[in-house]
Phi, psi and omega in degrees: 000137182292159179296322179296320178293322176299317180294325177294317178295321177296321177300313180295322179297319178297319179297316181294321183284325190253346185236306188287128175226177172249152178221164181243132178293131185295335183251326186270350179056045176233150177260149178202157177296146188291347177269002173271159175269114184298344179267002183236117180299318180297318180298317180294314182297315181292319180298316178298315181296323180295317177298319178299318180294330177284356176054041186216020174280092183228194184299330182292338181264005180226033179294161182286341180302130177270125179253106181287164185304314181294321178295317179300317179298317179295319179293323179298320177299312183293317181294319179293319177300314180297320178297315181295323178296315181294318183285321179293321176294325178299330182257020186300332180292342178269337178216077182295155180150170176257120189240151174236144182236112190231158175238143173050057177240136185296140182293342179293352176282350187251155188307314186292344188232015180301326183297340180292329177295322177296314178299321180296316179295321179294319183291333179295330181260000184222095182303325180295315179296321180297322181291332179281315185282331188077183184232019187244022184268340176264091182266165177236093179302153180300313178225138172232146170246125185234148178254137175279139175300158183252142182275172183299320181299321180290321178297322183270034171302320166267129189304141169060038177283321190208148176221134178293342183281347178266148182272059176225158181046050186272348190236352182297129180290348179289336181272128181296126177252128181304328181282346178230065187288339187254007183277125180255159176261124181284114182265322182208142173243123187237116177268129181252121178234097183304316173227165178235109178241132181046242184256022184301326183278352186289339176293340174294321176295318180298316178298320180298314180296326176298314180296324181289314189280330190258012184273154167235094184130199184293144178280126175290162172290137185234111185222171175225148177238136182220160173244010182304129182277342184262113178304326179300325179281326175299324181299330181298336178256328189275326184293147181094167179223169175108342178243284178275140179295315182190162175249142181237130178265144184291344180204067187293312178301319180295322177296317180297315179293326180297313180292322178299316180297321178294322176298315182297331180277000176098011179277094183288346182292345183259005182299317179295326179294317179294319179299317179292321179300316179295324178297316181293320181289310182292332178277005176061037178248351181221129180223172180275158179302331179288342175283333190299312180301326177291319179293330178290338179285332185301000000 
């Protein structure tokens, strides 16, 4: 088994151990995984099949500990960040550099968005300016991948490539500047949505548009990761272009096989879900979590 596949299995095990639990519907007297929607028969059926496909509905996934929605979301962010760090580091020979993997850090910390901190300070002292600018431009993505600038010694791995004493390449943020030692380059912004209910995922679009419109410099990669079992709900975030680059499911092949098995068993209620899933995949709007580290290299 490949190292990447091992890391993916480890990722799923962490999700099962730390996030997924079972709960009982108060009125229908049925049990279902906590990432399913208790009001949707399709959601419950697909979620059960998905857990079955992950071959991990065991004692670790039915512990007595109650994992509330906010806690589940936070754990999903941390587990996904750790997975991305391990897989991205595994592929370091394809995209060399010094990288940082962070959660919930303001975009004003990064080179492309430093000017937002200046605007924020000005607006605090000027109500008129604050009313014009609004207050939602300094966002904190769930996960960010940032690149550290490179010093002269690293640039001159091949002798005499570059010299600070010459008046050339004076402004590129990739070159480490002594006066800005802590400024990082934002490489990727990753929104984590463990589930998608009603308009919960739409703030990912808002954050994406913020990153696009307010930058000074290169646009970071903008993606979302979800564990939502219903393709129709994934479509609410995945369909369309221009904001998010792509959506990634934490277990896409397993999700596809789960819905296929339900179809084969005669459950006609999931036909629309399978049709939408195929549309999202063939339309290049939905990929598996194992695709993400490769896409981040591009």
